[in-house]
C-alpha positions in Angstrom: 8.8 41.2 0.1 10.6 40.1 3.3 14.1 38.7 3.4 12.9 35.1 3.7 10.7 35.3 0.6 13.5 37.0 -1.3 15.8 34.1 -0.4 13.3 31.5 -1.6 12.7 33.3 -4.9 16.5 33.6 -5.4 17.1 30.0 -4.7 14.3 29.0 -7.1 15.7 31.2 -9.8 19.2 29.7 -9.4 17.7 26.2 -9.5 15.8 26.9 -12.6 18.9 28.4 -14.3 20.8 25.2 -13.5 18.1 23.2 -15.2 18.1 24.9 -18.5 20.2 23.4 -21.3 22.8 25.4 -23.1 22.3 25.7 -26.9 26.1 25.8 -27.4 26.7 22.5 -25.6 26.1 19.7 -28.0 26.4 17.1 -25.3 23.5 18.4 -23.3 20.9 17.5 -25.8 22.1 13.9 -26.1 21.8 13.3 -22.4 18.4 11.9 -21.4 16.6 13.3 -18.4 16.4 10.8 -15.6 13.2 11.1 -13.6 13.5 11.4 -9.8 11.7 8.5 -8.2 10.5 8.5 -4.7 11.3 4.9 -3.4 8.5 5.2 -0.8 6.0 6.0 -3.6 7.2 3.1 -5.7 7.0 0.7 -2.7 3.5 1.9 -1.9 2.4 1.5 -5.6 3.8 -2.0 -5.6 2.0 -2.9 -2.4 -1.3 -1.5 -3.9 -0.8 -3.5 -7.1 0.0 -6.7 -5.1 -3.1 -6.2 -2.9 -5.3 -5.7 -5.9 -4.0 -8.9 -7.5 -4.5 -10.8 -4.2 -8.1 -9.6 -3.7 -9.5 -12.4 -5.9 -7.3 -15.1 -4.3 -8.3 -13.8 -0.8 -12.0 -14.0 -1.6 -11.5 -17.4 -3.1 -9.7 -18.6 0.1 -12.5 -17.2 2.2 -15.1 -19.1 0.0 -13.1 -22.3 0.5 -13.3 -21.8 4.2 -17.1 -21.1 4.1 -18.9 -20.0 0.9 -20.9 -17.3 2.7 -17.7 -15.5 3.6 -17.1 -14.4 0.0 -20.6 -13.4 -0.9 -19.9 -9.7 -0.3 -16.5 -9.2 -1.7 -16.2 -5.5 -0.7 -17.0 -6.3 2.9 -14.7 -9.3 3.0 -11.8 -7.1 1.7 -12.6 -4.3 4.2 -12.7 -6.9 7.1 -9.4 -8.4 5.8 -7.7 -5.1 5.7 -8.8 -4.4 9.2 -7.3 -7.8 10.2 -4.1 -6.7 8.6 -4.1 -3.6 10.7 -4.6 -5.8 13.8 -1.6 -7.9 12.7 0.6 -4.8 12.2 -0.4 -3.7 15.7 1.0 -7.0 17.0 -2.3 -8.2 18.5 -2.2 -11.7 19.9 -3.6 -14.7 18.0 -6.5 -14.8 20.4 -7.3 -11.2 19.8 -7.0 -11.6 16.0 -9.3 -14.6 16.1 -11.8 -12.8 18.4 -11.9 -9.8 16.1 -12.2 -11.9 12.9 -15.0 -13.9 14.5 -16.8 -10.6 15.2 -16.1 -9.1 11.8 -17.0 -12.1 9.8 -19.7 -13.4 12.2 -18.1 -16.9 12.5 -17.0 -19.2 15.3 -13.4 -19.1 16.7 -12.2 -22.1 14.7 -13.4 -20.6 11.4 -12.0 -17.2 12.5 -8.5 -18.7 13.0 -8.7 -20.0 9.4 -9.8 -16.5 8.2 -6.8 -14.9 10.0 -4.5 -17.4 8.3 -6.0 -16.8 4.9 -5.7 -13.0 5.5 -2.0 -13.2 6.5 -1.3 -15.3 3.4 -3.2 -13.3 0.8 -3.6 -9.7 2.0 -0.8 -8.9 4.4 2.1 -11.5 4.0 4.7 -8.9 5.0 3.1 -8.2 8.3 
């Protein structure tokens, strides 16, 4: 075992010793353990939950623009998520409309409506 491994094992043992409760300390049993929460993980989970909740409203918005846009929900959502990536990459409105027109096989006017619906339902923070 080299010195580095020895240090890692020693630190781990010290950390574990600090985590154990003392049977002679009546106050230690009464204190609840507080879980450590990663704020980034919570934020990501919240975004996933919001995105899942907005999927139906997004497809409904697409159907309101043109009924054929919502016939394949999985493809519509994939295309919408790609538009969100374009928005996050700060692409121009003209680029967004051009890409949406290609992805959804629609004209530029309809594509602009698709981009607006995508911003509202799938990536409002972008």
